[in-house]
N, C-alpha and C positions, 0 to 999 in steps of 0.2 A: 504493500500500500504506500502510495506517495503521500507524504505528509504535506498538509497545506502550510503556507508560510505563517510564521507566528508574528502577529502584528505588534506584539510587545517588544520585538527586537528591531531597533532602527537599523537600516543598512549602513555599513561602515563607510565613511567618506573615503574617496579615492586617495591613494597614497601619493602625495605630492613631493616626497623627499627624493625620489629617484627619477622622476620623469615630469616633464611639463605638460604632458598630454593627459586629458581626462579619461584615462582608461581604467575601468573597474576590473576587479579580479575576475577570472574566467567563470562564466555562468552566472555572475551576479547581476549583469545588466546587458542590454543589447549592445552590439558592436557600434563603434562610432559611425555616424552617418557619413556618406560621401561628401556632403557639404561641409562637414566639420573637419575632414581630413585635410591637413595642410593649412587650415585656417584657424587661428585663435583670435578671439576678440581682443582688439587693442584696448588698453586700459586708459581711461580718460581721467586725469587727476582732478580731484575736487578743487574748485577755485576759491573756496571759503578760506580766509586767512587762518582761522583757528582750527582748521582740519588739515594738517600736513599730509603730504602724499606718503603712503607707507613705503618702507624700504623695498627696492626692487620694482616699484610701480611707476616708472618714469614714462610719461606719455610721449616723450620725444624719442624714446629708444626704438631702434629698428629691429631689435631681436625678435625672433619668432618663438622663443621659449617662454611664452606667456600662457598661463592657464586658461582653458576654456572657462567662460563665465560661470557655467553651472558647476564647475569643479572647485570654486572658491569655498573654503571651509566656512561653516556657519559661525558667526561671531556674535559677541554681545552687542546689543543694539546701540549702546553708548559709543562703541568704537567704529560703527559703520558710518560712512559718508561717501558721497560722490561715487568714485570708481568701485569701492568695496560693495556697494549695494546692488550692482548690476547682476551678479550671479544669483543673489538672493531673490531679486525681482523675477528673474527667469524661472527659478525653481518654484516660487510661490504661484506664479501663473500656471505653470505646468500642473501643479498639484490641485489648485482650486478652480481651474478653468477660466475664470475671469475675475477682474477686480477693478475698482476705480483707483486713481492715485491717492485719494484720501484713505481708502482701505489699506493700500499697500504701506502708506506712511504709518498708520496705526499699528500694523504688524511688525514692520521692520525698523522704523525710526520714530518710536513713540515720543521721544523727547524733543524732536524737531517741531518748530512752530509752524512750518509751512511744508509744502510738498515739492519744493524746488529740487532737492536731491533725487527724489523718486522720479520726477518728470524728466530730469536730465538723463537718468539711467534708462528710462523708457525710450526716449528719443534716440539714444545711442544704439540700443538694441534694435530699434526700428530701422535705423540707417545701415545696419549690417547687410551684406549681400551673400546669400538671401537674408531677408529680414527675419529676425527671431521672434518678434512680437507683432501683433496687429492691433488696430484701433478702430472702434466704431464710435461715432459722435451722435448723440441724441439729446435734444433739448439742452444744449450748452453743457453737456456732461460727456466725458470720454470714458469708454469702457475698453479695457485692454485684455488681450488673450495671447496665448502662444500661437505661433505658426507651426506647420509640420517640421520645419527646420529647427525651430526652438524646442519642440518636444524631443526631437532626436538629440539635440545638444544636452537637454536636461537628463534624458534617459541614459546617455553615454557617461554621465558624470558618476553614476553609482550612488547618487544622493537620494534618489526617489525609491520608495518601496515599489516592487514590481506590481503593476496593475494592468490587467488585460483590458483592451478597449479604451485606452486613454484617448480623449479627444481634445481638440484645440480650443474649444469654447467659442469659436467664431460664430457658429449658428446661434448660440445663446446670446452672445453680445449684440448680434444684429436683430434679434427677435423684437417684434413690435407687440408681442403679447406679454403675459405675466411670466414667461419663462426666464427672461433676463432678471426681473425683480426677484424671482425665486432664488436664482443663483446668487444674487447680491445679498439676500437675506441670510443665506447659508454662510457667506463670508462674514457678515456682521456677527453671526453666532460664533464663528471661529475666533473673531476678535474678542468677544466677550469672555470666552474660555481662556484665551491667551493672556489677556490683561489681568484676569483673576488668578493667573498661574495655576489654573486647574489642569490645563493641557497646553502643550506647545503647539504653535500653528503648524509645525512640520509633522505632527503626529496625527494627521487627519487623512482619511481616504474617502474619496467622493465616488458614489455610485459603484462601489466594488460588488461584483455579483456573488451571491451566496446561493448554492444549490438547494432546492427543496423538491419533493416528489411532484409538486404542481408547477415547477418551473423556477427560474431564478428569482430570488429576492434581491432588490436593488435599494438598499438604504440610501437616503440622501447623503449621509455621512457616517463614518465609523471613526471614533476617536479613541486613542490610547490616553487614558488619564494619568495624572502625575503619580497616583498610588499604584500604578501597574495594572489596573483593571481597564476594561473597555466599556464603551457605551455606543448604542445605535442612536442616531439623531435624525429626526424627520422634521422638515420644514413645511408648514401648511400656510397657504395664502388663500387659495380658491378651491381646494379639493372638497368634494362633497363628503358628508359624514359617512355615507355608505362606502365610499372608496377608502376612507381612513380606517374604518372597521375591517374592510377586506385586507388592508395592509397589516393590521394586527393579526388577522388570521393567518396571513402568510408567514409572519414571524413565528407563530405557534407551529406551523407546519415545518419551518426550518428547525426549530428546537426538537420537534418530534421525529425528524427524519431518521431512518435506521442507520446503524453504523455501517461504514464502508470498509471493504477489505476484510482480510481474514484474521488480522492480529498475529500474535506470536505467543510463545510460551511465557514471555516476560510481561506481555501487556495485551489485554483483550482488545478487540476492534473498537474504534471510536467513530462517532458521528463527526460531520464537518465542524460543527460548532465546538465540540469538545477538543478536536484536534487544533482548532484555530484560537480558541479563547479560554479554555478551561485550565491550561497550564499542564506541565508534565505529570503532576500528581492529582489532576482534576480538582484543585483546591479553589478555583475561581467559578462562581455561579454564572448562569446565563446572563449576558450583559443586559442592563436595563434599556428600555426603549424610551427615548426622550422626544416628546413632541414640542416644537416651538411654533406658536401661532403668531404670524407676522401680519402687519396691516396690509390691506388690499382695497383698492377702489371698488365701490359698489358692493362691498361685503360688510357683514356685521363686524363690530369691533372685535379685536383679538380676545378680550376678556369674555365677551358673549359667546364666541365660537369655542373657546376653551371649556366653558361651563356646559355647553350643549354636547360637546364631545364626551365629557365625563358621564353624562346621563346615558349615552349609548354604549360607551366602553364598559360601564359597570355590568352590562348584560353578557359580555363575552366571558365564557366560563374559564378560560385559561388565565385571564388577568388576575393577578393576586395569588395565583397558584404556580403556574409554570412561567408566567411573564411578570416582570415588574415594569409598570408603565407610569411615567410621570410627565407632567406638562408644565409649561410656562408660556409667557408671551415675550415677543422680542423686545417691546418697550421695557418691560419689567427686567428682562435679562440684561439689557444695555444699561439701565439706570443703576441696578444694584450689583450686578456681576454674577457670573455663573457659580461662584463658590458660596454665595449667600443663600439663605433659605427662600428660594424662589420657586421650588419645584413642588407641585401639587400631585400627590400620588393618587392614581385612579383607585377607587375603593375607599378613599378617605373622604367622606362626605362633608367634612368641615374644611372647606377650601382655604379658610384663613390660616390653617395650621400647615404652612408650607415648610419644606425641609431642605437641607443642604444635600448635595450629591452624596456625601459621605454617610448621611443618615437615611438614605433610601433603603427600604427593606430588600432583602436578597430573595431572588427567585428560588423556589424550592425544587 
């Protein structure tokens, strides 16, 4: 039986001590794209006086031994500026599919007062040949995403967890429907978790497929929390209550899926969720399912939709027994933070008694 990748283990960053090329270890990531071979993004030094150019990052140098942008090691936000942020921007867009400059600043440069550094990095990535990022403008707002060349560069770095079916986000950014707003609400949720230090923004997977007997389950997001446990995250803006309940039933089918493979003398066969989330000794319970209700035009307020969802979810027999389900609203999450008592557990009819993530009941 082939074990599914463990999301609790971050992929090791590419070794930059022996080579200047973003080559990951064999089997760890796809091969470098033809567009990336022989081309390494030039480093553009930050022009801010109080942000000196890092050693070895001289923008006037003609040396070709410059790291690919996605291979730059992740650094503390306080140390990032100008050229240093370009690799982070590329990785973040590859991971989350799209974002605005404001969102990228909140994740990567929270102490900066404006988005100048982020916008400079985006422009430089856009001016590469081929371009590594793309942009869509709507109503005086710019939405950024990776191009296929940018995804190849990010994947070749070895910095991203392997995910099948990773997309550029171009279709979402250009959408005139709620699809774009749904994607942005997910990024705002990631920001709330990141700022509360509940989970790093690098520890999210978007729409990773999970097999069930009835077909793949596609969570909006799966997050590895700071305590080593995981959680499924669903963003709702316009979905009907019937479809939300159907999604819950799909989670129940995923948990109840039979074990795959034959196992061995040392270990019995395990289901996909056990192999992926339960840990070597099955000490982790099934991850909680977290619903975040975001504002949407011509829809009831998030608080109203949250309460209506609870009335319907209470009738699902698996909730509170095989599944732990909790909800919040995006305004509440943004105002108070993901680590505060903002989560309303389905089955707890006293909605004012909200809990922290750490205090959520464990699925049995």
